[in-house]
C-alpha positions in Angstrom: -10.1 4.3 8.9 -10.3 1.8 11.7 -13.5 1.7 13.8 -13.5 -0.8 16.6 -16.3 0.5 18.7 -20.0 0.4 19.5 -21.5 3.7 20.3 -22.4 3.0 23.9 -21.1 5.5 26.5 -21.2 5.2 30.3 -20.0 7.4 33.1 -16.4 6.0 33.0 -16.1 5.7 29.3 -14.8 8.6 27.2 -15.0 9.2 23.5 -12.6 11.9 22.4 -14.0 12.7 19.0 -13.2 16.4 19.1 -10.6 18.3 17.2 -7.0 18.0 18.1 -7.0 21.5 19.3 -9.6 20.5 22.0 -8.1 17.2 23.0 -4.3 17.8 22.9 -1.8 20.6 23.6 1.8 21.3 22.8 4.1 20.3 25.7 7.3 21.5 24.1 8.5 23.3 21.0 5.2 25.3 20.8 7.1 28.3 19.4 7.4 26.7 16.0 4.7 24.0 15.8 1.0 24.5 15.1 -2.2 23.0 16.3 -5.1 24.2 14.1 -8.5 22.6 14.3 -8.1 18.9 13.6 -4.5 19.3 12.4 -1.1 19.2 14.1 2.2 20.2 12.5 5.4 19.1 14.3 8.6 20.9 13.4 12.3 20.1 14.0 15.2 22.4 13.2 18.7 22.6 14.6 17.5 24.5 17.7 14.5 22.4 18.8 12.0 19.7 18.1 8.4 19.7 19.3 5.8 17.5 20.9 2.2 17.3 22.0 0.1 15.2 24.4 -3.5 14.4 25.1 -5.3 16.3 27.9 -6.8 13.1 29.2 -5.3 9.7 30.2 -7.0 6.4 29.3 -7.1 2.7 30.2 -8.2 0.4 27.4 -9.8 1.2 24.1 -8.7 2.3 20.6 -6.4 5.2 20.1 -5.8 6.4 16.5 -4.1 9.1 14.6 -3.5 10.0 10.9 0.2 10.7 10.3 2.1 12.0 7.2 5.8 11.6 7.9 8.8 13.9 7.1 9.5 13.9 3.3 12.9 13.8 1.6 16.1 13.2 3.5 14.8 12.5 7.1 17.9 10.7 8.3 18.5 11.1 12.0 14.9 12.3 12.8 12.4 10.3 14.8 8.6 10.9 14.7 7.0 9.3 17.8 3.4 8.4 18.5 2.8 6.5 21.7 0.9 5.9 24.9 2.6 6.3 28.3 2.0 6.6 32.0 4.6 8.4 34.2 7.2 7.3 36.7 10.1 4.8 36.9 7.6 1.9 36.7 5.7 3.3 33.8 3.8 1.5 31.0 4.2 2.5 27.4 3.1 1.4 23.9 5.1 2.8 21.0 5.0 3.6 17.4 8.3 5.4 16.4 9.2 6.2 12.8 13.0 6.3 12.2 14.0 8.6 9.3 16.3 7.6 6.5 18.2 9.1 3.6 16.3 10.1 0.5 15.0 7.1 -1.4 15.3 4.8 1.5 12.2 3.7 3.6 11.4 4.8 7.1 11.7 2.1 9.7 8.6 1.5 11.8 9.8 0.8 15.3 7.4 -0.6 17.9 7.9 -1.4 21.5 6.0 -2.0 24.8 7.1 -1.2 28.3 5.5 -2.8 31.4 6.4 -1.6 34.9 9.3 0.3 33.4 10.7 -2.6 31.5 11.0 -2.3 27.7 13.5 -4.0 25.4 10.7 -5.6 23.3 11.4 -3.9 20.0 10.0 -5.1 16.7 10.7 -3.2 13.4 9.1 -3.1 10.0 9.6 -1.5 6.6 6.4 0.1 5.4 4.7 -1.4 2.3 3.7 2.2 1.2 5.3 5.6 1.1 4.5 7.1 4.6 5.5 10.6 3.4 3.2 10.8 0.4 -0.1 10.7 2.2 -1.7 10.3 5.6 -2.0 6.8 7.1 -3.9 5.5 10.1 -1.9 4.3 13.0 -4.0 2.7 15.7 -3.2 1.1 19.1 -6.0 -1.2 20.3 -5.6 -2.1 23.9 -7.8 -4.2 26.1 -7.4 -6.6 29.1 -6.5 -9.5 26.8 -4.0 -8.0 24.2 -2.4 -5.0 22.7 -2.6 -4.8 18.9 -0.7 -2.3 16.6 -2.6 -1.5 13.4 -1.6 0.4 10.2 -4.6 1.2 7.9 -6.6 -1.6 9.6 -3.8 -4.2 9.1 -2.4 -5.7 12.3 1.4 -5.7 12.5 2.0 -6.8 16.1 0.3 -8.4 19.1 1.3 -8.5 22.7 -1.0 -10.8 24.8 -1.7 -10.8 28.5 0.1 -13.6 30.3 0.1 -11.8 33.7 -1.1 -15.0 35.4 2.2 -16.6 34.4 4.3 -13.8 35.9 4.7 -11.7 32.7 3.8 -8.0 33.4 1.0 -6.5 31.3 -0.1 -2.8 31.0 -3.5 -2.9 32.8 -3.2 -0.9 36.0 -2.0 2.6 34.8 -3.7 5.2 32.8 -1.7 6.4 29.8 -1.8 9.6 27.8 -1.2 9.9 24.1 2.0 11.6 23.1 3.6 12.6 19.8 6.9 14.3 19.0 9.5 15.0 16.3 13.1 15.1 17.6 16.8 14.8 16.8 17.9 11.2 17.3 20.9 11.1 15.0 23.0 9.5 17.7 21.2 6.2 17.1 18.2 6.4 14.7 19.8 5.9 11.3 22.3 3.0 10.9 23.0 3.1 14.6 23.9 6.8 14.5 26.3 6.6 11.5 24.1 8.9 9.4 23.6 12.4 10.9 20.9 14.9 10.2 21.5 17.2 7.2 20.5 20.5 8.7 20.5 22.0 5.2 17.2 20.2 4.7 15.6 21.7 7.8 13.0 22.5 8.9 11.7 18.9 9.1 7.9 18.7 9.3 5.6 15.9 10.2 1.8 16.3 9.9 -0.8 14.7 12.0 -4.6 14.8 11.9 -7.8 13.4 13.4 -6.7 12.1 16.8 -9.4 9.8 18.1 -9.5 8.1 21.4 -12.5 5.7 21.9 -11.4 4.6 25.3 -12.1 4.3 29.0 -11.1 7.5 30.8 -8.6 7.1 33.6 -9.9 8.5 37.0 -7.3 6.9 39.2 -6.9 3.4 40.6 -10.6 2.7 40.7 -10.5 2.8 36.9 -8.4 -0.4 36.8 -11.4 -2.5 37.7 -14.1 -0.3 36.0 -12.4 -0.3 32.7 -11.7 -4.0 32.7 -15.3 -5.0 33.6 -17.0 -7.2 31.1 -20.0 -5.0 30.4 -21.8 -4.0 27.2 -20.5 -0.5 27.8 -16.9 -1.7 27.8 -17.0 -2.8 24.1 -13.2 -3.6 24.2 -13.9 -6.5 26.6 -16.3 -8.2 24.2 -15.1 -11.7 23.2 -14.7 -10.6 19.6 -11.8 -8.4 20.6 -10.1 -11.0 22.8 -8.2 -12.5 19.8 -7.7 -11.6 16.2 -10.1 -13.2 13.7 -8.7 -15.7 11.2 -8.8 -13.0 8.5 -6.8 -10.6 10.7 -4.4 -13.4 11.6 -3.8 -13.8 7.8 -3.1 -10.1 7.4 -0.7 -10.2 10.4 1.2 -13.1 9.0 1.5 -11.3 5.6 3.0 -8.2 7.2 5.4 -10.1 9.4 6.5 -12.5 6.7 7.1 -9.7 4.2 8.0 -6.6 6.1 9.4 -7.4 9.5 13.1 -6.6 9.8 13.8 -7.1 13.5 12.2 -9.1 16.3 13.6 -9.1 19.8 12.3 -12.6 20.3 14.8 -13.9 17.7 17.8 -11.9 19.0 19.4 -14.6 21.2 22.8 -12.8 21.1 21.3 -9.7 22.7 19.8 -11.7 25.6 22.7 -14.1 26.0 20.5 -17.0 25.0 17.9 -16.1 27.7 15.0 -14.7 25.7 12.2 -12.9 27.6 9.6 -15.3 28.8 6.8 -13.9 26.6 8.8 -15.0 23.5 7.8 -18.6 24.3 4.1 -17.8 24.5 1.6 -17.6 21.7 1.3 -13.9 20.8 -1.0 -14.3 17.9 
């Protein structure tokens, strides 16, 4: 499991190390899904999916969850695990897992929204069976960069170039959300493969939500959580950029398992790639 923290706590820092039942609640589909102690079971059938969210919002830190994805024929389903603020100008950092037909791998779909603007998708095939066991999915987020990790391996980095006019998620608190839902209009082969409801109910299992992060108490937190103090461990220089070893791991994942990168999709953007594509993200 990934541990990025030093155990120093101040008045504006929060460590959610309680059970899921104490730190999250069902926000839809509660009639068929279950939170029990440190475990969460999301269920999708032909009538409804389900979802949960954290009770608290955060700004910067390390947010992690153990997830075991829907086994068997999961085509058309999406299991989502992400951070998000609210409103039309929201920020968001995504893991989404796109189901597939039996024997085919899930697609790990990542994205980041800043001020309501997304369209920054990167996708990967897993190098493991995400349905056979739990795996750790972590979003590490600080004033310098956002890093997506799977089992301690970095798969993606989005760096802060706000001083060059590229928006960065650093002024809005975000809650953690997770859900399992019907996306067969787009998820599998662009919507060509529909959900086989004979395989329902579909079940995703989650465990050990941990948020070692700065709690959001309104706009004042934007400066408090970004302050370079010993308490704010995420602002330490060691977290400002990946180490050489982590850079090697990132390169391995991207060279061998990346299947889509918006920064290479010139057709989609009519030859005008987003400006961060020309910046060093690693």
